[in-house]
One Martini backbone bead per residue (centre of mass of N, CA, C, O) as a GRO file, in nm:
protein
  128
    1MET     BB    1  -1.996   6.182   2.502
    2LEU     BB    2  -1.660   6.161   2.414
    3PHE     BB    3  -1.441   6.002   2.216
    4ARG     BB    4  -1.136   5.899   2.204
    5THR     BB    5  -0.892   5.765   2.021
    6SER     BB    6  -0.796   5.558   2.235
    7ASP     BB    7  -1.073   5.430   2.283
    8VAL     BB    8  -1.121   5.325   1.996
    9VAL     BB    9  -0.868   5.151   1.981
   10LEU     BB   10  -0.932   4.968   2.226
   11ILE     BB   11  -1.200   4.861   2.119
   12ALA     BB   12  -1.082   4.734   1.861
   13VAL     BB   13  -0.886   4.543   2.006
   14MET     BB   14  -1.101   4.389   2.170
   15LEU     BB   15  -1.269   4.289   1.930
   16SER     BB   16  -1.037   4.138   1.784
   17ALA     BB   17  -0.971   3.950   2.023
   18ALA     BB   18  -1.250   3.819   2.038
   19ALA     BB   19  -1.255   3.712   1.747
   20PHE     BB   20  -0.997   3.540   1.769
   21THR     BB   21  -1.095   3.362   2.003
   22TYR     BB   22  -1.341   3.245   1.860
   23LYS     BB   23  -1.192   3.122   1.618
   24THR     BB   24  -1.002   2.938   1.779
   25LYS     BB   25  -1.223   2.778   1.923
   26HIS     BB   26  -1.364   2.674   1.669
   27ASP     BB   27  -1.116   2.526   1.547
   28ALA     BB   28  -1.066   2.339   1.791
   29GLU     BB   29  -1.342   2.195   1.784
   30ALA     BB   30  -1.316   2.087   1.496
   31MET     BB   31  -1.058   1.923   1.552
   32MET     BB   32  -1.179   1.742   1.776
   33ASP     BB   33  -1.392   1.613   1.597
   34ARG     BB   34  -1.192   1.488   1.397
   35ILE     BB   35  -1.036   1.319   1.602
   36GLY     BB   36  -1.276   1.150   1.695
   37LYS     BB   37  -1.333   1.021   1.418
   38LEU     BB   38  -1.054   0.894   1.378
   39GLU     BB   39  -1.057   0.717   1.634
   40THR     BB   40  -1.303   0.555   1.550
   41ASN     BB   41  -1.182   0.442   1.286
   42ILE     BB   42  -0.941   0.302   1.416
   43GLN     BB   43  -1.105   0.110   1.595
   44LEU     BB   44  -1.253  -0.030   1.363
   45GLU     BB   45  -0.995  -0.140   1.226
   46LYS     BB   46  -0.895  -0.304   1.468
   47ASP     BB   47  -1.143  -0.485   1.483
   48SER     BB   48  -1.114  -0.600   1.196
   49ILE     BB   49  -0.838  -0.729   1.242
   50ASP     BB   50  -0.926  -0.919   1.468
   51ILE     BB   51  -1.132  -1.074   1.298
   52LEU     BB   52  -0.932  -1.168   1.077
   53LYS     BB   53  -0.748  -1.326   1.268
   54ALA     BB   54  -0.965  -1.523   1.363
   55ASP     BB   55  -1.030  -1.637   1.085
   56TRP     BB   56  -0.747  -1.738   1.018
   57SER     BB   57  -0.723  -1.936   1.258
   58LEU     BB   58  -0.966  -2.104   1.170
   59PHE     BB   59  -0.877  -2.175   0.868
   60THR     BB   60  -0.570  -2.290   0.978
   61GLN     BB   61  -0.652  -2.542   1.096
   62PRO     BB   62  -0.537  -2.856   1.075
   63GLY     BB   63  -0.805  -3.014   1.092
   64ARG     BB   64  -0.952  -2.861   0.867
   65LEU     BB   65  -0.743  -2.909   0.641
   66GLN     BB   66  -0.762  -3.215   0.647
   67LYS     BB   67  -1.060  -3.239   0.568
   68LEU     BB   68  -1.035  -3.086   0.298
   69ALA     BB   69  -0.821  -3.269   0.170
   70GLU     BB   70  -0.999  -3.525   0.178
   71ALA     BB   71  -1.249  -3.414   0.020
   72TYR     BB   72  -1.045  -3.292  -0.237
   73GLN     BB   73  -0.838  -3.504  -0.348
   74THR     BB   74  -0.949  -3.584  -0.633
   75GLU     BB   75  -0.983  -3.295  -0.759
   76LEU     BB   76  -0.670  -3.195  -0.684
   77GLY     BB   77  -0.449  -3.421  -0.657
   78LEU     BB   78  -0.371  -3.515  -0.379
   79GLN     BB   79  -0.069  -3.583  -0.189
   80VAL     BB   80   0.147  -3.730   0.001
   81THR     BB   81   0.431  -3.644   0.152
   82GLN     BB   82   0.745  -3.745   0.109
   83ALA     BB   83   1.060  -3.757   0.236
   84GLN     BB   84   1.215  -3.759  -0.054
   85GLN     BB   85   1.088  -3.470  -0.147
   86ILE     BB   86   1.278  -3.343   0.063
   87VAL     BB   87   1.507  -3.089  -0.028
   88ASP     BB   88   1.760  -2.918  -0.116
   89PHE     BB   89   1.828  -2.668  -0.331
   90SER     BB   90   2.100  -2.787  -0.450
   91ALA     BB   91   1.955  -3.066  -0.550
   92LEU     BB   92   1.793  -2.958  -0.808
   93GLY     BB   93   1.928  -2.783  -0.995
   94SER     BB   94   1.899  -2.710  -1.330
   95ILE     BB   95   1.683  -2.546  -1.549
   96PRO     BB   96   1.605  -2.534  -1.859
   97PHE     BB   97   1.601  -2.259  -2.078
   98PRO     BB   98   1.411  -2.137  -2.312
   99VAL     BB   99   1.471  -2.021  -2.629
  100ASP     BB  100   1.412  -1.743  -2.806
  101LYS     BB  101   1.348  -1.671  -3.166
  102VAL     BB  102   1.295  -1.363  -3.213
  103GLY     BB  103   1.579  -1.244  -3.251
  104ASP     BB  104   1.642  -1.401  -3.512
  105LEU     BB  105   1.404  -1.293  -3.682
  106ILE     BB  106   1.488  -0.995  -3.671
  107ALA     BB  107   1.766  -1.031  -3.801
  108GLU     BB  108   1.660  -1.150  -4.074
  109LEU     BB  109   1.488  -0.886  -4.148
  110GLY     BB  110   1.676  -0.621  -4.074
  111VAL     BB  111   1.619  -0.500  -3.809
  112ALA     BB  112   1.694  -0.259  -3.611
  113ASP     BB  113   1.843  -0.194  -3.312
  114PRO     BB  114   1.743   0.045  -3.088
  115ALA     BB  115   1.976   0.017  -2.874
  116GLN     BB  116   2.213   0.098  -3.080
  117GLU     BB  117   2.102   0.405  -3.143
  118ILE     BB  118   2.168   0.488  -2.859
  119ASP     BB  119   2.307   0.736  -2.679
  120PRO     BB  120   2.456   0.708  -2.365
  121THR     BB  121   2.515   1.035  -2.328
  122ALA     BB  122   2.231   1.100  -2.363
  123THR     BB  123   1.967   1.306  -2.276
  124GLY     BB  124   1.651   1.437  -2.244
  125GLY     BB  125   1.760   1.752  -2.255
  126VAL     BB  126   1.957   1.650  -2.486
  127ARG     BB  127   2.017   1.680  -2.815
  128PRO     BB  128   2.208   1.513  -3.065
   0.00000   0.00000   0.00000
């Protein structure tokens, strides 16, 4: 029994189609495994977030904070806020900003200001 050229070509096409199908199935199964692991990790992170939210709500309960404030009042220097301490932002006024004398010292030394030496039209790609 002798194979014709068309038979050999068809057998080769069938074998390559089977190999391609196997590879595609293998890749899809690997991707599904990865998706399953990612979904598991996502659920673990969501559970961790829920636990942290529960901890936060426990730690920020007003009764608990009041007890802690009373227990550590002397160490932290805590005082009760009076009504007259709460004011609008505009009522605060401006706070004087201390001026640094470093600029004056540099000018006295005669050191050139590097910002004055830079050509504002020059770019990094073009040398002046």
